[in-house]
Structure formats: structure tokens, C-alpha cells
C-alpha positions in Angstrom: -17.4 -1.3 0.6 -15.1 -4.9 0.8 -11.7 -4.9 2.0 -10.2 -4.9 -1.4 -11.9 -1.3 -1.9 -11.5 0.1 1.5 -7.1 -0.4 0.8 -7.1 1.1 -2.7 -9.5 4.2 -0.5 -6.6 3.8 1.8 -3.8 4.2 -1.2 -5.4 7.0 -2.6 -5.8 8.9 0.5 -1.7 8.4 0.9 -1.2 9.2 -2.5 -3.3 12.7 -2.3 -1.3 13.1 1.2 1.8 13.1 -1.3 0.5 15.0 -4.3 0.6 18.4 -2.3 4.2 17.9 -2.3 5.8 18.9 -4.9 9.3 17.7 -4.7 10.8 14.7 -6.8 10.4 12.3 -4.4 6.9 12.8 -3.7 6.1 12.8 -7.6 8.0 9.2 -7.7 5.6 8.0 -4.8 2.6 9.3 -6.4 3.6 7.6 -9.6 4.2 4.2 -7.7 0.5 4.3 -6.2 -1.2 5.0 -8.8 0.3 2.2 -10.8 -0.4 -0.2 -7.8 -4.1 1.5 -7.5 -4.3 0.5 -11.2 -3.2 -3.0 -10.8 -5.6 -3.6 -7.9 -8.7 -2.0 -9.8 -8.7 -4.6 -12.1 -10.7 -7.9 -10.7 -7.9 -10.8 -11.4 -6.2 -9.4 -8.4 -7.8 -10.9 -5.6 -7.1 -12.6 -2.1 -3.7 -13.5 -1.2 -2.4 -11.8 -4.4 -3.2 -7.9 -2.8 -0.8 -7.9 -0.4 2.2 -8.5 -3.1 1.3 -5.7 -4.7 0.9 -3.2 -2.2 4.2 -4.1 -0.3 6.6 -2.5 -2.9 5.0 1.0 -2.5 5.9 0.3 1.5 9.3 -0.8 0.6 10.2 2.3 -1.8 8.4 4.8 0.1 11.1 3.7 3.5 14.2 3.7 0.7 13.3 7.1 -0.3 13.3 8.1 3.4 16.5 6.2 3.9 18.2 6.7 1.3 17.1 10.6 0.7 17.0 11.4 4.5 13.2 11.9 3.4 10.8 12.5 6.6 7.2 11.8 6.3 4.6 13.8 8.1 2.6 12.5 10.5 -0.7 12.0 8.6 1.4 10.2 6.0 3.3 8.0 8.4 0.0 7.0 9.5 -1.9 6.7 6.3 1.4 4.3 4.9 0.8 2.1 8.7 -3.2 1.9 7.7 -2.6 0.9 4.4 -0.2 -2.0 5.1 -2.1 -3.3 7.8 -5.3 -2.9 5.1 -3.0 -5.4 3.2 -1.9 -7.4 5.7 -5.4 -7.9 6.8 -6.8 -9.0 3.1 -3.4 -11.8 3.6 -4.5 -12.6 6.4 -7.8 -13.6 6.1 -7.1 -15.3 2.8 -4.4 -17.7 4.6 -6.9 -18.3 7.6 -9.5 -19.3 5.8 -7.4 -22.3 3.8 -6.2 -24.9 6.9 -2.8 -26.2 5.9 -1.7 -23.3 4.3 1.0 -21.2 6.7 0.3 -17.6 6.6 2.6 -14.8 5.4 5.9 -14.5 7.3 
């Protein structure tokens, strides 16, 4: 399994964890994750373009937590961190392979 497929698997795990809950915030998060997974599944999104697709999901989840005093379960939090780390690793690997290009800030 390549890194992109592993990232999609982590996103699907996170999606599944939110699907267990029936509140409106969880439903909105599921929709957001599904949209990104659909875009990532397309062959055109590769390398450095993957992390910018995933990052808005993290921001959206954190915004929902902040705006609505929404609490993640430990399992959701761990899955979110795993997803973010996988996306960052893909971006880091891409930037390291091109000398003279600095990585994401």
C-alpha cells in the first residue's frame, strides 16, 4: 500500500468514527472527509498536493470543537492525529526529494 492509499485508509477510519455519532457536527465532518477522500482518490492529486487537500479537514474539525465546545473521543483524536501525520509525512518526503526547495512551514 503506498502512502496516499494509507492516508485515505486513515481518513476512512476517522470518517467511520464520526459516522457512529448522529449529531449535526459529526454529520458535517463526515461530509467534509468524504469530499476530500473523493478528491484524493483521483490520480491527479499527488505528492505535495496531498497535504493541502487534507489540512482543511483538520482545521474544520478543530473549528467545530472550538465554536461548539465539541469534544472528540480519544479514538477520534488519535485518528485525526494519525491522518495529519500521514499527510505531513507525504509532503515532507516530497520536499526532501527536491534540493533547494524548502518544506512546508
